N, C-alpha and C positions, 0 to 999 in steps of 0.2 A: 515581535518588531524584531530587527536586524538590525545590525550595526554596517553600513556601508564603507566609511572611511572614518580614521583618525584625521585628527588634525593637531600637531602639539605644540604651540608658541612657547612656550618655556615650561618644561613640567622635570624635576630632576634633572638627569643628565641629557635629556632632552632637546634641543633648541630648532627650531621651525624642521619639524618634521612631519612625514605627511603618509601613512598605512593604508592603499586600500586593497578591503576584502571581495574576496568574491562570492557574490550572491549566490552562485550554481553550487559554489562546493560542499561536500557533506563537511569538514571542520575545516577551520583555518589554527595553522598550529605557527606560534610564533620560536624560531630557532637562536641560541645565541649563547654565546659561553656568560661562564658568571661575570657579574659588575655590565652585562651588556643592555642592562634596561627594562627587563620584562618583568620583572614584580613594579617597575614603577608603570608600566602601560596600566594592568588591572586598578592601579590607584588612580591614575588617570580618569578610566570609563568614573569609577567609583564616586570621583570626585566631579564629574562633568554630572549626572544621574543626580546626585544628591549634596552637591555645595561640599567645600575644602573642608579640613577638618581645625581646630581651632587651633591657635598659633602653640600655645604649649605642647603640643603630640606634632612634635618634627618630624617624625621618623612615617609619617602617615603624610604628610602636609607634600613632601616634596618637593622642598624650595627650587628656583631654576638655579644650578648650577653653570650653567654656561652660556648667561644671557636671556634676553626673551622677558616678555609679559605674561607672569606666573597662570597659567590657562590653555584653551584652546577651542575646538569645536570639533563636533560629533555628528557625522551627516549619517543617518536612520531610516528605516520605512519602517511603518509601521502595518498591520494588520491589514490594511485596505489596498496597499499598494502606493501608498502616500510618501512623496520625498522629502525629509524636515531636518532643517540643519539647525544645531542647539551648539551653543555660541555661551561660553562661562569663563570670566575670569575673573581675579580675585582683587584686583584693582576694589570693585565695591560691591564684588561677589556678585556683579549684575549676571540675567540670566536669559537669551533670547532665545524662542521658537522660532522660528524663518520656514514657512510654508510655502509649498511652492507656486501657488498662487498670489504671492507676496503679502500676505498678512503675517501679524506677528503676536506672539503670543508670552506670556510668561509659565510660573510655578504650577499655578492651577492647569493649563493645559500638557505641561509637564504628569505628575499628580496623577492624571485621566489618562495618560496615553503607561504608564506605569501601573495603572491597576490599582491606585494608592497605595503599593508598597513601600513598606519603610526601610529606611537605611539599614539597619540591622538586620531584618529581612533578607533583603537581599544580598548583602556581606554571607549572612550563613547558606544559603540555599542557591544561589545562581552567580558568585565570582569568592569564589574562597579559594587559599594554597593550601598546602599540605599539613601544617599544624594547623587551622581550621577544619580540614577533614579528620583531624587524627582526635576532635574535640566531641564528645557526646554531650557534654552539655551547651554546643550551640545548638541541638536542635531541642534545647527544653525551653524557648522563647513561647511568650501566651499562644504567639500568633503560627507557629509550626506547634506546641505540642498537641491544639486542637484537634490537626487531622493524624496523629500517629499514638498519643496517650489515649487508651479507650474510647475513641472517638467512633461515632457510632454506637457505641454498648447501649443507650438510651438510659433515663433514670435510674430501671430496676438495676442495671447495673449498680450505680454510684450505693442504692439503697441495698444490695447485696453484699457490700463493701464495707458499708458501716457496721450491719448487722455482724459479721463477719469478725471486723474488730470489735464491737462490744462485745461478742461471747468470748471472743480470747483474753479480754482486759478481766471481765468476772471473772473464767479459770484463772488467769496468774493470780487474783484478790484471794482467791480460795486456798490451789496449791500452787507449787513451784520446787521443781529437781533440786537439790540443797539448799532449798530457801530456809532463812528461821525465822518472817515475820506474817507469813500467810496463817491463814484461820487451821486449817487444815496440818500444816506441820508445826506451829504451835500445839494444837491439841494432841498429838503422837506423841509431842516430848510430857505432854503434862501426865497422857496415859501410861507411859515408858518409867517418868518419878513415880505415879500412882504404883504400881504394880513393884518398884523396887521399896517403899514402904512399906506394903504389902508382907513381903518375901521378910524385910528386916521384923514387923510386929511377929510372923511365926513364928520365926528362929529363938523368940524370945524366952518358949517353952515347950516342954516333952512329953506336954499330958494326952497332945491330943491322939496320940499312935495308935491308940486303942480303936479310932474311929475310922482307920486307914482303910479296911478291907472294904467295909460299908459304903465309903465313901466313893471308894474307885468303880464298885459296883452301881452306885448312881451317874458316877460321868461316863459306865460304860452304855448307862438306858439310856440320859442321855442324848451322848453322841450318835447310837442306833438312831433314836427318833428324830434327831435336826437331820442326818444326814436323809431319812426319810421324808420329812419335809422339806427339804432344799429342791430331791427333785422332784416333789408333787409340786411347788412354786413353779420349776423349770417349764414342767407339763404344764400349768396353768397359765404362766407366761406366751409360751407356743402356741396354745390356744386364744389365749385373747391377740396375737398378733393376727393368727388364720382370720378371725372375726373384725379386726381393724382393717384389716387387706383385700375383705372379701369383695365389697361393695366396689373398689378398684378391678381389681381382679373378673369379676364381671363383666364392667362395661370394658374392659379389656376383651374377654371373649366376644362380646357383642359387635368390637372391631372387629377384634378377629376373623367372627364370621362374615359381618359385612364385606370384608376385604376379600375373603374366599370366594364370593358371591362377584362381587365385580372384576372386571375382565384387567388381564395383567396388559399394560401399554410399555413395552419396553423400545419398541421402535417409532413411538408415536413423536412427532413434526413439536422441537421445541417451540410456544409463539403460534400455535396456527392457528388461531384466528383468526391473530395481527398480520399474521403474514397474507391470509385469505383474503381479510380488508384493505389492506394495501395493495394487492396485484387486481381487490375489483375494482379499484378506484382507479388503478393503471389505464386499465378497460376500457371507463366510461372516458376518462379522459383524451385517451387516442381514437374512441369513436365522435367527440368532439371535435377533435384537431382533423379529423378526416372530412367529417361534414365541412369545414371551413376550408382546407384545399380542394375541395368537386366544388364548390362556389367558385375559387378564385382560376380553376381553370374554365370554367365556362365562360367569366369575363375577359380571361386572355385570349382562347379562341375567340371570340366574336370583336375584340379590336384587332388581331391580326389580320382577319377577312378584309376590313378596311383601309389597310396600307397597302396601295398602288405605285406600281415602280416604271417610268417612260424607261424600256430599254433599251430603243435606241439611242437614244443617246448616251446611255449607260457606256455602249458597247463600241462608242469613240471615245472614251474616254483617255486611253494610252497616245494616240493622235492629239489629240488635246494639252495633255500635259505636255508632250513634247513643244509641240507647237507654243505656247506660252513659257516652255525655258528658253526656244529660240528667240520670241520676244525682248524676252531679257537679254540675253546676248548680243541682239539688233543692238537695241542700245547702250550695252556697253561699250559696242563694237566702233557706235560713233566718238563715245570720249577714247579709247585707247586708241583710233586713228590719228586724232588731234595730237595725244600725246608721243604717237610714233612719230610724225614727221618735226617734232620739238627734241626730240632726243637725237634724230639724226643730224640735228646741225650741231648739239653740242657735243655729241660724238666729232664730231671733223673739225670743231675746234681745241679741243682736247687733245684731236693725233698733230695738231700742229705743231701745238707746246710740245708733245714730246721729239718730233724731228728735233727741232729746234737746240733739244738740251744734246741730242746727242751729237749732230754738226748742224752746222749751218745751211751747209749747200745738200743735208740729206732730202731724199725725196719717198715719195712712198713706194715707188720700186724699188729702190735700194733697201728699203727695210724688208719686203715682201723676199729677195734674193740675199737678205742676210743670214749666217751659218748659225741658228738656233737649235740643230740636230741632239739629240741624247747624246750622240759621238763625240760631239764638237764641246758639246759640257763635261763631258765623262773626260778627256784629255785636260780641259783647261781644271779639273778637280786634282787630276795627276799630281799636273805640278803644282796644284796649289801644298797638293797634299807632300810631294817631297820639297818642294823650299820650307814649312812649316817643321817639318821631320829635321832637316839640317839645322835650321835656327835652333828650334827645342834641344837637341844633341850639343849644339855647340853652347848653348847656355848649362845643360846638365854636367857638361863637363866641367866648368867652373866651378859651377857647386860642389862638385865630387873634388876636385883635386882642392879645393877651401876646406872643405870635411875632412878629407885624410890629411891634413897639414895640421888642421886641428887635433885629431887626433893622435897624432904623432907624439903632442907636445904632452897631452894628458898622458900618454902611456908612459912617457920618461918620467912626470912627474910621478904616476902612481908608483911605477919601480923601484925607484929612491925611497919613498916612502917607507915599501915595505921592504926594503933591504936596512932601512935603519930599525924597524922596529921589528926585525925577525934578531939582529945583533944583539940590541938592547933584552928583549927576553929570555938569548940566551947569557948573556953575562949575569943576569936576576936570578935565573935558575940555579948556575952553576957555584955564586955565593950561597945561598940559602938550602938547597938541597948536595952537597957538594959529595957527600957520602954516595945517596944513590943518584948522583950524576953520571958516575962511572960504571953502575950497573948497566947493564943489557935489560933489555924488555922481558924478554923470558927470563932471568933470572930475578928480575926483582918481583915477576909474578911468584915464583916458586918460593921466595923468600916470604912475601905475602901470606902465602895460603901457609906454610909451615905454620908461622904465627900464630895463623888463626886457628887450626888446629891444638896447638899446646894453651894456646887460654879457652879454648870449650873445655877442652878435655881434662885442664886446671879446677875452672867450673865443677862441673860432674863431679872429679873426684873430691874436691871440697864439702858438694852436696852428701855425696853417698856416706863420707867421713862422720858430717855434722847426725845424719839419721842412726850410723850406726854406734855413735854417743848416746844418743837418746834411747836405744834400746838396749844399752847395758847400763846407762842411769835407771831404766823400769826394771831391770832382769835384778837389781842391785836391792830395788822398793822392796820389790817380791821376796826375795830372800831372808830381810829383814823381816815383814811382814808374816810368815811359814814358821818364823822361830817365835814369834811372840805368841803365834794363834795355836801352836804346837802346845804351850806351856798351859795356856788356858782350855786348849778343847780336853785334855788329859782328865783334868781335873772336873770338869762339867762333866765328861762320860761316868766317872767316879760316882757322882752324888747323883747322876739320873738311874743309875743302875742301886744304888739303894734306896730310893722310895719310890714305891709303886705307886700306880695313879689311879685307882679306883673309881675317886668322885671324878674325873675326866669321865671316865668309861658310863658312868650313871648318867651324865651332862647330857655326851652322844647320844644313847637309844632315846633319853627324855625328850630330845630334840624331833625326833625322826615322829614320837605318835601324836607332838602337836603338829607337826609338818602335815599330818595327816588327817586330825580328827580338827582344828579348828579351820579350813578351810571347807571341808564338807560339812560342817555346822550354819557357816554361813551361806553357803550355797544350799541347804533343802529344809534348813529353817528359818533362814529371814528371808530366801528366795533372793537373795542377788548375787547374781552368775560373774562380773564384774570383777567385782571387790572381792569372791572367794579364789578368783583365778589370779590376781593381782597379788594375794597373802599367800599361796602356793607358789606361788616363784619366787618370792621375796624369802621365804621358808628353807626352800629345797639350797639357795644360793648359799644360804647362813650356814645348813647343814654339810656342803660338799666344803667349804672354808674350813668348819670345824674338823672335819675327818681329815683334811689336807695336813692343819699344824700337829693332830696327833700321830700322825703318819713320820714328820720329820723327825730325824736323831741327826747323832752328830758322829761325822768322821771317825772313822777309829785311825788313831797313833799312826799307825801303819802307812796306813794313805799320804799322810802328811809327809812323812818322812821318805819318799819317793819323790814326792811335789817338790821335797827338798832339795835331794840330787841332784833334779831333772833342772832347775834354776840354777846350780851350783854350774854345770855343766856348759850349761848354753851361759855362762857369764865367761867363762874360761874363753868357748869358740869366738867369744864376740872382741873378747879383749885381746886375742892374737888375729882376728879377722882387721881391728882396727891399727893395731900395730904396723902391719902390712900394707894398709891402705896409705899410713902417713908416710911412711918409706917411699912408696910408688908416687904420693904427691910432693916433696919434699924432692925428689928427682925431677918431675916435671918442670917445679919451681925453679930451679936453678937453670935446667934448659931456657927457659922464657926469658932469665935474666940473662943468661948468657948472651940469648941471641939481643935484645934490647940493648946491653951495654957497646953490644957492636957500631948500633946505631946512633947510640947517646953520645952527649958531650961528655967529657972527661969527669966533671963534676957530678955528671948525673949517673956515670956510670960507677962513679964511688956509691951514689946515693942506693943507688939499685941493688951494690953488695951488700951494705948493711941491710938493706931491707931482705935480702936472701939468709941471712942469719938468723935474723928475726923472726923470722917465719919456718922457722926448725923449731920454737920455743913457745909460738905465740898462738891463738886461737886463729882459726883457718883462716873465718871470715874474715877475722880483721887483717888478715894478709893480703886476702883476694881485694880486700876495700883499699889498702895500700898500691897495689900493685897494679888497678884499677886503671888510674888516670894516667899512665906510662903509656898501656897500651892501647886505650883509646888515643894520644897522643900522636903513638906511631902510626894506628890507623888514619884520622885523621892526615897526617905528612905526606901519606902513601895515596893518597886522593887527592889532595891538590899537586903534589908531585903531578900524577897520571895527567889532572885536566891540564897543566902547564903544559904540559908535552905534545896531548891534542891539539893547545892551541898553536904552541910552535909549528905543528907538523903543517896545519892549517894554512900560518902563515908564508909557507916554504912551498905549497903548493901553490898560492896566490901570483908569488912571484915568479912562480916559473910560467902560469900562465898568462901575466904580465911583458914576458922577454919576449914570448912567443908572438903573443898580438902586437907586439912593435915591428916586432923583422914584418910579418904578414902584411903591416899597412904599407910599409916602405916599397917590398915589392908591388904591392897595389898600383902607388905613386907611379910608379918606372912606366910601369907598362900602360898606363893614360897618358904618361905624356911621349910616349912613341907612335900611338894612335891616333894624337890629334892632325900633323902632318896629311898622314889618306886622309882626313874628311876633307879638309881644305879641297885636296887635290876633285875631289868627288861635286862640291860643291861649286867650284868653279867651270866643271864637265857639264855642267845641270843648266846655268845662267846660259851659254852658247845653245844648247838643243830649246831653250825656249826664244830666244830670238830669230831659227830657223823657221819654228812652227806661225810666228808672226808675221813674218816676208811670205809662208807658202799663201795666206790669206788676206795679202794683199793690207795689213793693219800697221799701224805706226811700231817699230820699235821697241821706242821706251816706254811701252804701254808694262804695268807691272799686273799681277796674276791678278790683285784684288781689283785693281780698274777695269781689267776685262772682264770678273763679275760682274759691276754695277753697268758696263756696255748691253750687257747679255738681259739684265734688267728692266733697262730702257727699251731696246728690242723688243722684248715679250710681250710690255705691256702696250708697246703702238703695236704691234702683230692682234691683239687683243681688241684694241677697240679698233683694226678694222674689222674684224672679225662681228664685232656687236654692228655695225653700222651695216653691215651684210645680210645677218640676222632680223635687224628690226626693219629692214625693207619687204625682204620674204612675209614676214607678219603684218605690215601694210595689205600688201596684194591679199593675205589670204581673210582679214576683216572686211576687204570690198565684196571678197566674190561669198563671204557669209550670208551681207546682207541682202545682195542678190537672192541666192537662195532660198531666202526668209521667206521675203516676199511671192517667190512662184509658188512654194506649197501652201501659204497661209491660203491664197485666192486658192488653190484647186480645193482644200478642204469647206471653207465656206461657201461652195457652190455645190457641193456632193449634201448637206444639211438645208441646203436650198436658201441660203440665204445672199443678199445681192452683193455683189462684191464693190468694197470702197475703190477709192482711190487712191487715198496716200495711206501712207506704211502707218502710222498714229491711228486712219482709224481701222486698219486692220485689229491692230491690238486692241484696240475696242472693244470690238465685236468680240474678239477672241474671251475678252474677260468677263462678260455678260453670258458667255456659252457655260462660263469656269461657274460664275454663281449657280447657274439653273442648274450644273451638275453638282454640286454640293448638295445643294436641296434636293436632289433623287439618292444622294448618298446619307441624310439622313435618315431619309425614310425608308431607305435600303437598310441601317443600321435600326432601325429600331422594328424592323420587323425580323433582323436575327436575333435581337435581344428578348422580343416577344418568343421567336420559337425558342429559345433556349430557356425563359422562365417556364412554358410547357414543358419542357421536356421535364426540370426541377419538378412543377406540380407531379407529374405523372409518375417520378423517380420518391416523391415525397409521397404521394398514396399508399405508394406500395409497398414505401418502410413502415406508415404507418398498419397496413394491411398485415406483413409479417408480425408485427410489435402483439396485435390484437390477438393474432394466434400463438403466440411465443407466451403471452400470458393467461392464453386459455389453457397452454400444455401446462405452464406452473400449475393453474389450480388444478389441472388433472391429476399431475404430478404429486399436487400437494395432498389432495382426496385419496388419492391412492394409499399415500404415506400414511397416510390415518385411517385406512382402510374404510372409507365411509363413500357413499354414493352421490350424497349432496350436500349442500349447507347448511341443512338441518341435524342430518345425522352426526356433520363432525362438531356441529356446535355441540351437540351432545354428549360426541367423545371427548370432548374438552371436558365438558362438563362433570363427567366421571372420572377423567382423568386428575381432573385440581380434589375432586371426593380424596380419590385414594391417596395422594397425596398429604388431604388434613389430618385425615384417618390413620396415617401410619407415624404421624408426627405425635399424635396422639399416643397411640400406638407407645411411641419407647418413651412420651413422659407419663404415660400411667406405668408403664416399665420399672420406670425411676422410680417412682413412686412405692411401686409393692415392693420392690429391692430393697429398697432405706429400713427396713421391718427387720431383714432377716441378712445373715451373711452368705454371701456370695454359694459358699459349699451346699445350703438344706434349701435353696431356688426348686429344685428338683421335689422334697419333702416336702414344701409347700404345697407346689402344684398339685400332687397325690392326694394332700392335707383336706385341698380345700374342695377336688373331685369327689373323694369318698364321702364328706361331711355337709349336709348340706346348714343353712345358719340355725337351724333351731336344734339338731343333733349337736353343732359349737356348744351353743349355750348351754345346754342338757348337759354337755360334759365339764364342762369350765362351773357348772354349778356344782355339779357332785366333786370335782377337784376342787373346789371350794370347800366344801362343807369338809371332804378330808382334812384341809390345811386347819379348818378352824378345830375340830377335834385334836388334831395334833399339837397343835399348839397351846390348848389347853391341857391336854397329857403331859406336855414338854413343859408347861408353867406350873403344874400342880407337881412335877419331880422337882423341877427347879427349884422350885419352894422349899420341898422337902430338905434337896442338898443344901439348900441354904440356909433354913434353919440345924441342919447337920453341924453345918460348917458355923456358925453362928454361935452354937454352945461349943461348938471347939475353939472358935476364937475368946468366948467370952473366960472360957477356961482359962486357956492360956495368957490373953493380956487384960480382960476386962471389958468395958463398951468403945476404947480405942478405934480395935481392931474394926470391930463392926461400921463404925464411922469411917473409918478408911475407905471397906468394901461398897459401902454405900455411894461414898463418894467417887470411887474407880467407875464403878457401874453406871454413874452422872454420865461420867466422863465419856465414857466406852457412848452410850447414847449419841451427846451430842457429834463423838465423831462419825457414828454411822448416819448421822442425819445430812452433815457436813460433805462426806463423801457421795448419799444419793446425790442432791443437788451436782455434785464437781461430775460425775457420772449423765445427768442430765444432760448440761452445759457440754460434754464430751460429746456424748451422739448427734447432740445438733451440729457441734463443730463439723463434723464428717461428714453429716449432709449438706452443710454446708459448702465446705469441700468442691465434694462430690458435683453440685449444683452448679458452682463457678467455674467448674473444668467445662462442663458443655455449655457453658454462657459465653466462656470464653475462645472454645472452639466452633464455634457457631455465631459468633457476633465479632468475629476482628474487622477493623477500619479497611478500607477500599486502598490508603496508601501500603498500610501493613502488605496487602494480599498482592499488590502490583511489585514493592519491594520486592517478597517472596518468588517471584516469579524471576525479576531479576538476580538475585542471589543465585537462585538454583541455577540460571544459566550460567555466570559467572564461574560456581565452582563445583560446574559437571556433574551437578546431582546431589553433592556430600553435604550438603545443605540445603533442605528443603522448605524453610519455613520461617518467616519472621513474624514476632509472636510479644502483645504488649499485654500483660497480667490486669485485672482489676486492680486497682489500687495502688499500685506501684509505677513510679516515673524511669521503671529500667526497660532495657530490651533484650529479648531471648530470640537466639537463634534454633534454631529444631534441626539433627541431623536426620539421616535417612532413617534410624532405627529406631525413632524417636524420642532421642537421648535432647535436651534441652540445656541450654551453655548460656551465662549470664555473657554482652558483648564485653565484658571487663577481663574474661579470661580467652581469650582469643587472641591467637599471634599479631601479631601488630599488621600484617600486612594481609590476615583475615578478616581484622576490625575495617581496615581502612578502604575493604569491600563490602563492606555492611555497611559503613556510612554512606557511600556513594550510590549504592543502590535505593537507599533509604533518599537520599539528596533527587536521582531522577526520580523515583516514583513521587516524590512531592512536586516536582517540578511540573509532571505531568499532571498533577492534583492541581497547581496553580494555573497552569493551560487553559482552564475553561475559565476562566477569568482572563488572562493575557498571555502569551508566550512569549517569554523574553530569551535571551542569548544569553547561553552557558558558559562561565568564564573558568578556565580552573588552569592553579597556576603549579604546575612539576608535580602532581599526583602520584604518578604510577612506579616513583623510584622502588618499592617495595613490592611491587608485581611480580610474580615469575612470570617464566615468557609465555605459558600456556594461559594462567591465570589472565593473565594481558589482553591477548587473544581474543580470548571469552568476554573480558570488560568491552575491548573496541566493536566485539559484534551488538553487545547491547551500545555502545556510544553509538553503532549505524542506525538502530532502531530510536533512538529517543533525537537524533538528528533531523526525524522526519517532521517533529516538531519544533525546534530550537534550534536556533542556531550556535555550532559548536567553538571556542575560539579555548583554543591550547599554547599555552607556556612551556617550553621543556629546554635543557641545554644535555639531555641525553641523546646519542646518535642511535641507538639501541632501539629509543621509542617512536625516532622519527620510519627510520626502517618498518617499525612495529605497522605503524598506523599508514603506512603506504602504501604495504605490504595489505591490510583488512578495509581500507578504506578507497574503492578504485578514483573517486573526484576530491583530492584532498591539496589543498593549498597552503605550501609552505613560503611562509616567508625568514628570512635569513635577517635580525636585526641588524647585524656589521653592513651589509653587501646593500642595505637600504640608506646607508648614512650617508 
């Protein structure tokens, strides 16, 4: 479906607007600035297709702001090329679908056109903005997630996820790292508590020391037996794994042998049998078509032989056509002869009227002798131009004279006003700036510059003086602190020398031992590397701090006395510099006060002198603050005076220009009066020459130039009528001659064809028309022959094309057989069966390999194959039974040794604490046995979880949905191969993207631009998937703002591919996006929303 036209009656800011979209364009982009109404257009399309939002949702309703009825119309073209007009208005939310054949439909037909699409799915998939593109949750709707999340993975995928989740839950119930309530965590806590109670029980008595040596010997014996038993159990477990994987290994070997016997199909064509059958069907269809064409060819040849043309009559075709045209002219000439006679009478009456208007006694001969040449007309025109020129110049002189007199009055008025304004401003400046008014311009600038320099230097010295006083205060504080510290430091040094600190040294060395022993015990004994390293770092920092603290000593008193002397010298230097700066500052203040007093009034000068005295004894900033208003007042007055001076000079220049303009206007007025008499003499001479010209041609001397022009018109009209009478007489003679010529030619032609010559002209016309009808019949036969000959040629060409198609199809069959290395169809089908068998065997081999390798780790694969090759099943069973017997003997011997050791320990415990220790020991052994059972169960679950994880990885890699495969292709193109695959994991509602090196990233950890490109690629893939039902337009509102130039160019290449199935409509306000679209899409339609208004 494609949108052909948008008509907005009233929608948002748009009122009565129409947009026509080019159906041949690869994309249509609406360009406009902010607030131009781009998003409004996308909202309009949504509302037209799915209805208006509720009134509570005002942002998306787009109520008309400029009037009009809320709504409009879309002209769309469906998949079969029908043009449909969709109208929807908010008045009653009425919808009309108007088809080209006149039928009208409603919502049901619209839903059929949209393929049952919902409004939410359309908004998320086909018409989205940048904010909607940035949100992944818009792709989690039920209608979309079916295409994305585990779609196509089947029922087994869901069962696999459930099984993995169940195993993980059972493992979490048994054990969690850092957990407290799980069964294994709880059992470990109980065992640790039991060991603590046993140690406490043993520590209560010292009598068991005699049996320590014997108990140590039994411990050594038991350790050796346990080590040997562990090795035998490992050997038995290995033999058991070999037996369990032997059947799969044998099947794997059989498949490998069968694969070895099967040929390799490296270049075997894909879908060879299907292609062979399709080509064979094409050959059969072409043979049937060839047979039909041959039958049609024979029928056409037979019909062609039956069509016969009268060649003699056809040969006279041109002459007959000419005579028929002449017959029409003959009939027309009769009418024209009558009309010509009537016209001649009318022309003569009109000529008589024109002669009476010129003069009552004028005749046709006088009219023809009237001077109407171009030369005479030119002479009259020259006289007319000269008279008009004199009249115009006379009027112009009058107007210019009046204008100049008015300018003289205005100039005098302006000069008086400017003189008054100049005198008034000069007087006010003398009163207000009487001291400055006496200064010259250069002197005033020098005075102002000197005040500015003194003021800036004064403030800088005040800042330096304040900074030096702060440094003096800091030096005084440091001197006081050094005095106090010198006394306390001496006493502290004496007490520290008197008391040695052996206890601190012992703590220091003990902390070093703990820093080494404790982390080593955690790493080796508890097998916890992370905790051991953390403990080592903490203790190391503590030891470094302890050593640094012990190295700190008190500075000697000599050093403090040296610092005190330096501080005193520094303070004295600062005091001297401060006194010098203060003297300079006071001098500058006096100079500045002196200059200000020369300018200020008498009372103000007295105040300035009092402030000068005060500045010598108060804070510098206080003096600056009191002086600052007077300096600012001086600067402000200088500025006002300069501004007034500039205005006064401008007025003087304007007054000078007004005087010059007044003199110039007076000179121009005097010159104009002198030239007026000269023009009057020239005008009298022209009138005399005009009278002489009229007398030369015997015309009345009282005729004016305008009257002469009217006389020319009447005479010219009369002569034209005389000419028309002459031409009409000539036409009349020509018509009569044409009629006589037609009768002679027609009589000769009829005699040539053997037709008896008729008597009258009307009978001649009748015979010619009968011959015309007979000739047309012969032409129809001739046209049929021509069409039949053309049909025969077309059939011959079609026969040749069919033969070529059959040859090409057979060549394709031979090429296919040659590519498959087959002689005929049977051999091709044979190779295809063998190839399919090989693919099935290779897949079975991969699955068996996964099953075999789940029993052992990757580094033991070669050892497993070697063992299975060296030993058969009986040998494996024999060795396994032998190992099991050894294990049973070792377990018996180990149990016996443990019993004897236990008896010894029991005697020791009874000797130590009676029966309480034995009860604790028994309970401890029971807890250990229960822990071993829980650990065994957890290990089984862990192995199952690992197997499930490997199987799920293979399943996810081989069974990804088609939508994500398509999105992977788009993303690979957009990122130039940086990201190669888009993945959906089993049981997760997340999308992962895979780099070229195999690393997978969650979409939440991508940059904004890359995430938007991923979501756009997924929407393109979903649109392609949905196009199997219906292909809808893709509408996107400014989605490229976060794309760099390279990614944008590659995205537009993908957009060009998507445009082959979908209409692309874009909205943007960025010119660089327009330029990128124009360079990548040759057939781009750009609609400027502002220009379309």
